[in-house]
C-alpha positions as CSV (number, residue, x, y, z in Angstrom):
1,X,36.4,-39.3,116.2
2,X,33.1,-41.2,116.2
3,X,32.7,-40.4,112.6
4,X,36.0,-42.1,111.8
5,X,35.0,-45.3,113.7
6,X,31.6,-45.6,112.0
7,X,33.0,-44.7,108.6
8,X,30.2,-42.3,107.9
9,X,28.9,-38.9,108.9
10,X,25.3,-39.9,109.6
11,X,23.2,-43.0,110.1
12,X,19.5,-43.6,110.0
13,X,18.1,-46.3,112.2
14,X,14.8,-47.7,113.1
15,X,14.4,-48.2,116.9
16,X,11.8,-49.9,119.0
17,X,9.2,-47.7,120.8
18,X,10.6,-46.4,124.1
19,X,14.3,-46.7,122.9
20,X,16.7,-44.4,124.8
21,X,19.9,-42.6,123.9
22,X,21.8,-45.3,125.8
23,X,20.0,-48.0,123.8
24,X,20.9,-46.2,120.6
25,X,24.6,-46.0,121.7
26,X,24.6,-49.7,122.4
27,X,23.1,-50.5,119.1
28,X,25.7,-48.4,117.3
29,X,28.5,-50.2,119.1
30,X,27.0,-53.5,117.9
31,X,26.8,-52.2,114.3
32,X,30.3,-50.6,114.2
33,X,32.3,-52.7,116.6
34,X,35.1,-52.3,119.0
35,X,36.6,-49.3,117.4
36,X,33.4,-47.3,118.0
37,X,33.3,-48.7,121.6
38,X,36.8,-47.3,122.2
39,X,35.6,-43.8,121.2
40,X,32.5,-43.9,123.3
41,X,33.4,-45.9,126.4
42,X,36.3,-45.7,128.9
43,X,38.2,-48.7,130.4
44,X,35.7,-48.8,133.2
45,X,32.8,-49.5,130.8
46,X,31.2,-46.1,131.3
47,X,30.3,-43.6,128.5
48,X,33.1,-41.0,128.4
49,X,31.9,-37.9,130.2
50,X,33.6,-35.5,127.9
51,X,31.4,-36.5,124.9
52,X,28.4,-34.3,124.2
53,X,25.1,-35.8,123.1
54,X,22.1,-33.9,121.9
55,X,18.6,-34.9,120.8
56,X,17.1,-32.4,118.3
57,X,19.8,-29.8,119.3
58,X,19.0,-30.1,123.0
59,X,21.8,-31.3,125.3
60,X,20.7,-34.6,126.9
61,X,22.0,-33.3,130.3
62,X,19.0,-31.0,130.4
63,X,16.6,-33.8,129.3
64,X,16.8,-37.2,130.9
65,X,20.5,-37.9,130.2
66,X,21.1,-41.3,128.6
67,X,17.6,-42.4,129.6
68,X,16.1,-39.8,127.2
69,X,13.4,-41.5,125.2
70,X,13.7,-41.2,121.5
71,X,10.8,-40.6,119.2
72,X,10.3,-41.1,115.4
73,X,12.3,-38.4,113.5
74,X,14.6,-37.5,116.4
75,X,18.1,-36.5,115.5
76,X,20.9,-37.5,117.8
77,X,24.3,-35.9,117.6
78,X,27.5,-37.1,119.3
79,X,30.1,-34.4,119.5
80,X,33.6,-34.2,120.9
81,X,34.3,-31.4,123.4
82,X,35.0,-28.1,121.8
83,X,38.1,-26.4,123.0
84,X,39.9,-23.3,122.2
85,X,42.4,-21.0,123.5
């Protein structure tokens, strides 16, 4: 899980104005290294499509995807897929 790679449950970061979800993901990979990259990116260098990202509890797929602009106080969650059976 992403939490395991980062070694913590939550992180608070200051980002530049106009930062996007993609920019945040890239910053987290720089902070936490290759183990986190392995949880987030496939061998092809693309973000794994089965991970769910939300900003303030809204799925980024109904916003602007990875280009969703973040604002001060936004809360971004990264979640593995939820399965059941």
